[in-house]
C-alpha positions, 0 to 999 in steps of 0.5 A: 325420294322416289325409289325408281330413280335409285336404279339408274343412279346405282347403275351409273355408280356400278359402271363408274366403280368397275371402270375406276377399278380397272384403270387404278389396278392397271396403273398400280401394276404398271407402276410396280413393273416400272419400279422393278426396272422392267421395260415399258414395251411389254405393255404393247406386246401382243397388239397387232397379232391375230384377227382384227376386232371387227371380225371377232365382233361380227363372228360373235354377233352372227353366232348369237343371232343364230342361237336366238333363232334356233332357240325360237325354233326349239321353243315353238316346237316344244310348245306346239307338240308338248303341254309345256307353259310357253311363258317359261319355254320361250325365255328359257330356250332363247337364253340357253341357245344364245349362250350356246351360240356365244360359246361356239362363237368364242371357240371359233374366234379363238381359232380365228385368232390362231390363224 
């Protein structure tokens, strides 16, 4: 059997396992609450409050792209004015600044959700 085919198969099984665990755990939690006599309306509380999902998605995407752009700029600056290896500097700064952008986007989305 070709080894290259194992990667997509294992990826599929990983995604399937995660989705299965999420739904089975949620089902068990709900059944346990129903057995205790808790009203089913608690499953729908919290929906409809806060900012719409598309606004949060656009905000996080914008900060991610800003982080990638800043990472490219910093990497170009570092490789131009220092003797650092560009093969290491570019991925490191892009990934780091993307993470910073997502962190800022998350904090702004929390603030957007409160308002």
